[in-house]
N, C-alpha and C positions, 0 to 999 in steps of 0.2 A: 600101625595104621590108625588105631583108636586115638592116639595122641593128636594126629593130624585132623581127625574128625572133630575132636574137642576144640582144637584151635580154630577151625573153620566155624564151628558152632558159636564160640565165644565172640569171634570177630563179627559174625552176623548179628548177634544180640546187641553188641555195642554200637554197631552201625545203625541198627533199628532205633535204639534209645536216643542217640544223637539226632537222628532224623525226626523223631517225634518232638524233640526239643525245638528243632528248626520249624516244624509244622506249627507248634503252639506259638512260637515267636511271630510267625507270619500272620496269625490271627485271621485266617480265612475259613474258620470253622474247624471243629475237632474231627477226628477220624470216627467211623461208624460205631465202634465199640465204646468210645468215650462219650458219644452222643447218647448211647444206651445208658451208660453210667450216670450221665447228667440227668436223665429222666428219673432214674431210681433215686438219685440224690434229692430231687425235688419232692419225691413222694414219701420218703421215710425219714423220720427225725433222728438220724444217726450221722456222725461225722463221716466225711467222704472216705477217709482211710479205712474205717471199720467196714463200710459198705463194700469197698473194693476187695477187701480180704474175704468177705462173705460170698460175694459173687464169684470170685476166683475159686473159692473152696467148692462151690456148687459145680462149677465147670470142671474142676479137678475130679470131683466124684463122677461126673459124666464120663470123663476119659477113663477112669479106673474101671467103670462098669462095662463100657462098650469097647475100648481098645487101649489098654494100658501101655501098649508099645510106644505111644506118643508122649509118655511121661519120661523125662530124662533130665540131664544137666541143664539143657536150655530152658526147660520149664521152670526150674527153680531159680535160675539166673534172672529170668523174666519176672518172676514173682518178687524176688528180694532185692535186686540191684537196678532193674530197669528204671524205676521211679527216680532214684537218686541221680542217675546219669541224665535222665530227661531234664530234671530241675537244673542240674549243673550246666548243660549245654544251652538251655533256654536263658539262664542268667548270664552266661558268657556273651551270647548274642545281644542281649539287651544292654550289656555294658559297652560292647563294641559299637552298637548302633542304638544309642539312647532315644533318638528321634527318627526312627527308620522311615524312609520315604516309601511310597507305594511300590516303586521299582525294586527297592531292596527287599521288601516283603514278598513280592512276586518271585524274585530269584530264590529267596530262602525257601519258599513253598515248593517251587519246582525242584530244586536240588534235594530238599528234604523228602519230597514225595518219591522221587526216583530212588534215593538211598534207602528209604523205608522198604520199598519193594525188593531191592537188591539184598538188604540185610535179612529180610524175612525169607527170601529164597535160599540164602546161604545156610541159615540154621535149620531150615526144613530139609534141605538136601543132605546136610551132615547126619541127619537121622538120629540125633541124640536128644530128642524131645523138642516140643514146640510150645508156644504159649497156650494157655488153657482155652483161649478163644479160637485159636487156629485149629484146635482139635475138632471142633464142630464140623467145619467144612471138610477136613481130611477124613473123618469117620463117614460122613455122608457120601464122599467120593469113593473111598477105597474099600469100605466095609459094606455100606448099604447100596453102592453102585447107583447113585441118584443122578449121575452125569459127570461131565468133566469138571475138574477142580475150579478152573477159572469162572465157569458159570455158576457153580454152587456157591463160590465165595461171593459173587455179586449178589446172589439171593440172600445169603446170611447177613451181608452188610446192609442191604436194603431193609431187611426185617429189623435189624438193630436200630436203624434210623427211625423207622415207623414206630417201634415200641418206645424209643426215647421221647419222641414228640408226643405220643399218646399219653405216656405217664406224666409228662410235664404238664400237659393241658388238663389231665384228670386231677392233678394236684392243685389246680386253680391258678397256675402260673399264667401271666398275661401272654397272649399270642405274639405280641410285639417283641417279647424278649427271646423268642426262639432263635433269632439270629445270633444270639450270644454264643450258641454252641452248634448251630447248623448253618453252614455257609457253602459257598461254591467248592471249597476244599473238601468238605464232607461228601458232596455229590460226586466229585471227580474221583475221590478215593473209593467210594462204593462201586462205581462203574468200571474203574480202570485197574484197581489194585490186583484183583484176581488174574486178569489176563497178563499184566506185567510181571507178576511173580512167576507165572507159567513160562513166560518168555525168558526171564532170567534163569529159571531152572534149566531150560534147554540150552541156552547160549553161553552161560557163564558158570553157574554153580556146579552142574553135572560135569562139564569138562574139567573144572578145577579138581573135583573129587576123583575123577578118573585118573588125572595126572598124578595126584597124590598116591593113589593106589599103585600106579605103574612104577613109582620110585621106590617101592618097598622091595 
């Protein structure tokens, strides 16, 4: 059974990474966590890779303190492989569509967004670890009982966007450049990702896991 969970988890992370690549290719704004990272990047004089490791280390510490159950194989695949897969998928799309029209970008965003939610749902349901950012909403939901996951996730995403914008403006960045990382895609992700992950959990990921368990 564990091997099947691992397979579901890995598939989920890979789908998520490819989806983020499509999301970036579409260029309708980054996801809420990346908007938060963009704000930090503008505030501190360190390269982005170093900042990303530091922020994820802090979030990893949060998970270890409050509920280490969410730390597993998916967590470390997210940390060490996701970035490479994202870059590869984005580069492939840019090679295939070097001068992408608005229609192509909209399709890429729509498919990427739905796949992002499905992939996240798969590796969360496999229960072999989640990304360090996902831990926040899950701890708030399952340990601190602050509400349903889909609503808590909306709140954490909105907080990320607000913090990202706030840090960017505090760093002295021009307000006109906020659109380089905050767009319609960012807002849609913040408002819809939690509910869609919840929907995929119930309709796809949990049934797949139950079917895998029944075959043992």
